[in-house]
BALOBA-1460 file (C-alpha; in Angstrom, 3 decimals):
// residues 173
<rec num="1" residu="m" x="106.211" y="31.429" z="164.804"/>
<rec num="2" residu="e" x="109.889" y="32.105" z="164.043"/>
<rec num="3" residu="a" x="111.245" y="35.585" z="164.993"/>
<rec num="4" residu="e" x="112.103" y="36.453" z="161.393"/>
<rec num="5" residu="t" x="108.581" y="35.795" z="160.268"/>
<rec num="6" residu="l" x="107.097" y="37.770" z="163.109"/>
<rec num="7" residu="e" x="109.544" y="40.700" z="162.428"/>
<rec num="8" residu="k" x="108.370" y="40.867" z="158.730"/>
<rec num="9" residu="l" x="104.735" y="40.804" z="159.874"/>
<rec num="10" residu="k" x="105.405" y="43.534" z="162.324"/>
<rec num="11" residu="y" x="107.520" y="45.680" z="159.922"/>
<rec num="12" residu="p" x="106.244" y="44.737" z="156.314"/>
<rec num="13" residu="i" x="108.320" y="47.524" z="154.758"/>
<rec num="14" residu="g" x="111.238" y="47.450" z="157.327"/>
<rec num="15" residu="k" x="111.833" y="49.692" z="160.409"/>
<rec num="16" residu="f" x="111.943" y="53.427" z="159.924"/>
<rec num="17" residu="i" x="115.500" y="54.762" z="159.153"/>
<rec num="18" residu="w" x="116.180" y="58.455" z="159.380"/>
<rec num="19" residu="k" x="118.677" y="60.065" z="157.058"/>
<rec num="20" residu="h" x="118.685" y="63.504" z="155.403"/>
<rec num="21" residu="y" x="116.481" y="63.613" z="152.368"/>
<rec num="22" residu="n" x="116.552" y="65.938" z="149.291"/>
<rec num="23" residu="e" x="113.904" y="68.039" z="147.864"/>
<rec num="24" residu="n" x="112.682" y="65.449" z="145.377"/>
<rec num="25" residu="e" x="112.380" y="62.891" z="148.097"/>
<rec num="26" residu="r" x="110.407" y="65.329" z="150.180"/>
<rec num="27" residu="k" x="108.052" y="65.823" z="147.231"/>
<rec num="28" residu="d" x="107.618" y="62.008" z="146.945"/>
<rec num="29" residu="f" x="106.869" y="61.859" z="150.775"/>
<rec num="30" residu="i" x="104.133" y="64.460" z="150.413"/>
<rec num="31" residu="e" x="102.685" y="62.423" z="147.474"/>
<rec num="32" residu="t" x="102.595" y="59.377" z="149.813"/>
<rec num="33" residu="i" x="100.591" y="61.457" z="152.332"/>
<rec num="34" residu="a" x="98.409" y="62.860" z="149.610"/>
<rec num="35" residu="s" x="97.502" y="59.369" z="148.209"/>
<rec num="36" residu="f" x="97.158" y="57.725" z="151.678"/>
<rec num="37" residu="s" x="93.388" y="58.390" z="152.037"/>
<rec num="38" residu="n" x="92.479" y="56.859" z="148.717"/>
<rec num="39" residu="n" x="94.916" y="53.937" z="149.171"/>
<rec num="40" residu="i" x="93.619" y="52.986" z="152.680"/>
<rec num="41" residu="k" x="90.040" y="53.429" z="151.662"/>
<rec num="42" residu="s" x="90.350" y="51.169" z="148.551"/>
<rec num="43" residu="l" x="91.797" y="48.486" z="150.751"/>
<rec num="44" residu="v" x="89.320" y="48.446" z="153.559"/>
<rec num="45" residu="e" x="86.045" y="50.105" z="152.547"/>
<rec num="46" residu="n" x="84.420" y="46.923" z="151.300"/>
<rec num="47" residu="l" x="85.746" y="44.549" z="153.985"/>
<rec num="48" residu="n" x="83.118" y="42.945" z="156.324"/>
<rec num="49" residu="d" x="83.279" y="42.889" z="160.127"/>
<rec num="50" residu="e" x="84.877" y="39.470" z="160.132"/>
<rec num="51" residu="q" x="87.693" y="40.668" z="157.815"/>
<rec num="52" residu="l" x="88.127" y="43.881" z="159.849"/>
<rec num="53" residu="e" x="88.605" y="41.925" z="163.044"/>
<rec num="54" residu="k" x="91.625" y="39.924" z="161.622"/>
<rec num="55" residu="t" x="94.996" y="40.819" z="163.025"/>
<rec num="56" residu="y" x="98.009" y="41.447" z="160.879"/>
<rec num="57" residu="r" x="100.187" y="39.445" z="163.283"/>
<rec num="58" residu="p" x="99.733" y="37.388" z="166.510"/>
<rec num="59" residu="g" x="99.084" y="39.840" z="169.276"/>
<rec num="60" residu="g" x="98.785" y="42.751" z="166.886"/>
<rec num="61" residu="w" x="95.948" y="45.072" z="166.146"/>
<rec num="62" residu="t" x="92.910" y="44.250" z="164.057"/>
<rec num="63" residu="l" x="92.553" y="45.957" z="160.682"/>
<rec num="64" residu="r" x="89.857" y="48.073" z="162.280"/>
<rec num="65" residu="q" x="92.240" y="49.217" z="164.917"/>
<rec num="66" residu="v" x="94.894" y="49.916" z="162.323"/>
<rec num="67" residu="v" x="92.490" y="52.326" z="160.460"/>
<rec num="68" residu="h" x="91.440" y="54.060" z="163.606"/>
<rec num="69" residu="h" x="95.073" y="54.357" z="164.678"/>
<rec num="70" residu="c" x="96.035" y="55.876" z="161.433"/>
<rec num="71" residu="a" x="93.331" y="58.587" z="161.980"/>
<rec num="72" residu="d" x="94.647" y="59.259" z="165.582"/>
<rec num="73" residu="s" x="98.316" y="59.205" z="164.633"/>
<rec num="74" residu="h" x="97.914" y="61.402" z="161.663"/>
<rec num="75" residu="m" x="95.865" y="63.946" z="163.674"/>
<rec num="76" residu="n" x="98.635" y="64.113" z="166.176"/>
<rec num="77" residu="a" x="101.204" y="64.550" z="163.403"/>
<rec num="78" residu="f" x="99.211" y="67.292" z="161.813"/>
<rec num="79" residu="i" x="98.982" y="69.163" z="165.091"/>
<rec num="80" residu="r" x="102.676" y="68.634" z="165.668"/>
<rec num="81" residu="f" x="103.403" y="70.245" z="162.293"/>
<rec num="82" residu="k" x="101.125" y="73.222" z="163.203"/>
<rec num="83" residu="l" x="102.726" y="73.709" z="166.598"/>
<rec num="84" residu="a" x="106.256" y="73.517" z="165.182"/>
<rec num="85" residu="l" x="105.402" y="76.079" z="162.516"/>
<rec num="86" residu="t" x="103.774" y="78.510" z="164.854"/>
<rec num="87" residu="e" x="105.787" y="78.247" z="168.039"/>
<rec num="88" residu="n" x="109.437" y="78.248" z="168.976"/>
<rec num="89" residu="k" x="110.425" y="74.541" z="169.667"/>
<rec num="90" residu="p" x="107.164" y="73.571" z="171.463"/>
<rec num="91" residu="t" x="107.091" y="70.493" z="173.648"/>
<rec num="92" residu="i" x="104.474" y="68.279" z="172.036"/>
<rec num="93" residu="k" x="102.084" y="65.871" z="173.888"/>
<rec num="94" residu="a" x="102.935" y="62.234" z="173.627"/>
<rec num="95" residu="y" x="100.044" y="59.617" z="173.687"/>
<rec num="96" residu="e" x="99.752" y="56.023" z="174.569"/>
<rec num="97" residu="e" x="98.893" y="54.435" z="171.218"/>
<rec num="98" residu="q" x="98.066" y="51.051" z="172.700"/>
<rec num="99" residu="l" x="95.686" y="52.520" z="175.301"/>
<rec num="100" residu="w" x="93.994" y="54.626" z="172.585"/>
<rec num="101" residu="a" x="93.442" y="51.454" z="170.440"/>
<rec num="102" residu="e" x="91.583" y="49.870" z="173.366"/>
<rec num="103" residu="q" x="88.953" y="52.747" z="173.620"/>
<rec num="104" residu="a" x="85.364" y="52.239" z="172.567"/>
<rec num="105" residu="d" x="85.669" y="54.509" z="169.421"/>
<rec num="106" residu="y" x="88.012" y="51.895" z="168.015"/>
<rec num="107" residu="k" x="84.871" y="49.658" z="167.586"/>
<rec num="108" residu="l" x="83.151" y="52.139" z="165.277"/>
<rec num="109" residu="p" x="82.859" y="51.401" z="161.539"/>
<rec num="110" residu="v" x="86.052" y="52.169" z="159.656"/>
<rec num="111" residu="q" x="84.201" y="54.648" z="157.510"/>
<rec num="112" residu="v" x="84.227" y="57.099" z="160.347"/>
<rec num="113" residu="s" x="88.002" y="57.287" z="160.419"/>
<rec num="114" residu="l" x="88.216" y="57.037" z="156.540"/>
<rec num="115" residu="s" x="86.218" y="60.240" z="156.410"/>
<rec num="116" residu="l" x="88.496" y="61.925" z="159.092"/>
<rec num="117" residu="i" x="91.598" y="60.746" z="157.220"/>
<rec num="118" residu="e" x="90.264" y="62.147" z="153.952"/>
<rec num="119" residu="g" x="89.606" y="65.631" z="155.440"/>
<rec num="120" residu="l" x="92.666" y="65.711" z="157.444"/>
<rec num="121" residu="h" x="94.961" y="64.628" z="154.671"/>
<rec num="122" residu="a" x="93.483" y="67.249" z="152.391"/>
<rec num="123" residu="r" x="94.408" y="69.920" z="155.037"/>
<rec num="124" residu="w" x="97.792" y="68.395" z="155.814"/>
<rec num="125" residu="v" x="98.790" y="68.161" z="152.084"/>
<rec num="126" residu="r" x="97.712" y="71.726" z="151.512"/>
<rec num="127" residu="l" x="99.965" y="72.862" z="154.481"/>
<rec num="128" residu="l" x="102.916" y="70.624" z="153.262"/>
<rec num="129" residu="k" x="102.751" y="71.976" z="149.694"/>
<rec num="130" residu="s" x="102.720" y="75.572" z="151.012"/>
<rec num="131" residu="m" x="105.839" y="75.072" z="153.130"/>
<rec num="132" residu="k" x="109.191" y="76.397" z="152.015"/>
<rec num="133" residu="t" x="112.430" y="74.446" z="152.558"/>
<rec num="134" residu="a" x="113.261" y="76.420" z="155.676"/>
<rec num="135" residu="d" x="109.905" y="75.722" z="157.135"/>
<rec num="136" residu="f" x="110.850" y="71.961" z="157.387"/>
<rec num="137" residu="e" x="113.671" y="72.976" z="159.752"/>
<rec num="138" residu="a" x="111.151" y="74.016" z="162.367"/>
<rec num="139" residu="k" x="111.445" y="71.952" z="165.501"/>
<rec num="140" residu="y" x="109.595" y="70.517" z="168.314"/>
<rec num="141" residu="i" x="110.590" y="68.676" z="171.513"/>
<rec num="142" residu="h" x="109.420" y="65.178" z="172.125"/>
<rec num="143" residu="p" x="108.757" y="64.862" z="175.961"/>
<rec num="144" residu="q" x="109.699" y="61.190" z="176.214"/>
<rec num="145" residu="s" x="113.136" y="61.461" z="174.701"/>
<rec num="146" residu="g" x="113.806" y="65.174" z="175.183"/>
<rec num="147" residu="k" x="115.025" y="65.276" z="171.548"/>
<rec num="148" residu="e" x="114.500" y="68.262" z="169.168"/>
<rec num="149" residu="l" x="112.934" y="66.873" z="166.090"/>
<rec num="150" residu="d" x="112.326" y="68.819" z="162.863"/>
<rec num="151" residu="l" x="109.690" y="68.668" z="160.332"/>
<rec num="152" residu="n" x="111.942" y="66.960" z="157.741"/>
<rec num="153" residu="y" x="112.082" y="64.044" z="160.202"/>
<rec num="154" residu="m" x="108.333" y="64.059" z="160.738"/>
<rec num="155" residu="l" x="107.561" y="64.101" z="157.024"/>
<rec num="156" residu="a" x="109.948" y="61.192" z="156.507"/>
<rec num="157" residu="l" x="108.468" y="59.373" z="159.461"/>
<rec num="158" residu="y" x="104.884" y="59.781" z="158.279"/>
<rec num="159" residu="n" x="105.777" y="58.747" z="154.645"/>
<rec num="160" residu="w" x="107.018" y="55.541" z="156.348"/>
<rec num="161" residu="h" x="104.029" y="55.315" z="158.582"/>
<rec num="162" residu="c" x="101.551" y="55.441" z="155.706"/>
<rec num="163" residu="r" x="103.404" y="52.732" z="153.851"/>
<rec num="164" residu="h" x="103.957" y="50.720" z="157.041"/>
<rec num="165" residu="h" x="100.243" y="50.438" z="157.923"/>
<rec num="166" residu="l" x="99.206" y="49.954" z="154.244"/>
<rec num="167" residu="g" x="101.638" y="47.021" z="154.295"/>
<rec num="168" residu="h" x="99.913" y="45.610" z="157.337"/>
<rec num="169" residu="i" x="96.621" y="45.745" z="155.626"/>
<rec num="170" residu="e" x="97.831" y="44.323" z="152.370"/>
<rec num="171" residu="s" x="99.707" y="41.452" z="154.129"/>
<rec num="172" residu="t" x="96.542" y="40.521" z="156.023"/>
<rec num="173" residu="l" x="94.360" y="40.511" z="152.935"/>
């Protein structure tokens, strides 16, 4: 498989690019997070085990792993938001996504993570919609890079993350 094709399979909407976003864009990002639960559910809830075991690219995760990864990743993001909002520049905990994807719980039916995503996103969106502009300036420290990242960055990243993994599922189907 040629490198350009593999890159498109790996990043169906392109790589995440950070820039400063305005208030309207931030509202759009929150809407992406708000609609993610329904969007992912509509794509995968009626798939059979054979379909869920397809990978979105050679060497990539199965669709089942993608769904479980979204639950894990979004839980971590929600916790990072809460930490940044309640502590002064906390150092967050990093995790090994690939190793998490190899754990036994990633073999569970996707409905388990779809339910988790539904409840988690309801809470996350409520939190996001309650935040004032200044709240998005709250920062945390990422232990691997040592960088201070603010919640504006995190919101933009998870807008991309939702669309990125929906793109993986859509391109596989």
